N, C-alpha and C positions, 0 to 999 in steps of 0.2 A: 565817959566819953572825953572829958577834958584831959584826963591823964593820957589817953591815947594820942590826942592832938599834941600834947606837950612832948611826948616821946618822938613823934614824927617831925616836930619842928626843931629837935635837938640837932646841933651841928656836929656832935661828937660821933665819930664812926668807930673808933677803936681806942684802946687805952694801952699805954706802955705798962710793963710789969711794975714800974714804980708808981703807977696811977695817973700819969700825965695824960690828959685827953688829947686825942688827935682828930682833926677834921679829915674829911675824905682827901682833901688836897695835901695835907701834911702827911697822911698815910702813904699816898702815891709818891710823894717826894722821897720819903724814907725808903720805899721799895726801889725807886729809881737809883738812889745812891748805892744801895746794896748791889743792884745789877751792874752798874757802871764799874764799881770796884772789882767785881768778879770778871767783867769783860776785859779789863786792863791787866788782869793777873794779880791784882792785890788780894790780900787775904780778906775774904768776905765772910758772910755767915752761911752756915749750912741751914737746911730747912728747919731742923730742930732748934738751932741757935736763933734763927729769925722768929720762930714761934715763941721762944722763951722771952724775946724782947718785946713782942707785940701780941696782945691777945684781943680777940674780938669781944665786944661787949655782950 
């Protein structure tokens, strides 16, 4: 039971491919940056490229 509580209390939502942990807020900021770059016509990430950068735990 303590292991389940430990997982639920963990602030890490996702990891980058390099292993850097991201909180929910950091993950949302990263996605917002991708969407803003796409909206202004800058080269952004395709879905497959974004998936390659961030993987869900």
